[in-house]
Phi, psi and omega in degrees: 000131180277130173296147179284174177303319179292329176296319177291326176295320177295315179300318179295318179296317178295319179297317178297318177300311180296326177299317179292320177299314181292323176298318178293319178298317179296322182284329188245342186244356182250120184282324183286120183300324179294314179297319179298321179294320178295317178295319178298318179294317178297320178297317178298313179300318180295318180296318178299316183285336173295317177297317178295321178296321177299314178297317181292340180303331179263357182280150180244161176107163182296319181298317180294319179299312180294321178299319177303311182295322178295320177295318180295311179296318180297320178297315180295312186283328180272296183294315182301319181288328175294317177300315181299320180291310188279330182260331182249354178076016180273089187302318186284351181300326186288358175299334181271352182302318179298326177294318178296316178298319177296320178299317179297316179297316179296325177300316178294321177295324178293326175297315178299316179298316180299319179288327175294319178295316181299318181295318181295326182282342182284000000 
């Protein structure tokens, strides 16, 4: 079942909220400067992709649909595993970070592809 446009808006809003919570946690609750910087970077990436996910919620087509799912999975696997490692001490969690990062990159390429297809059809 495909989430509706409002469902993607809810997902984007929750992701943006969590990005800010994690950014604050990294800035105020993490003593190690390197770990705090990693949490801050993950928070920034999550916030950027929450905004993109919100925008994609209204986009149509196969590329946009796949990009939404890639952004959602990428946020969980990239940002989430960094949070787990740096805030919860789960060292092995970051093994999935490259899969998440790749998902985010592929999502952006699909946006470019969707716009290229759209331009050719116009």
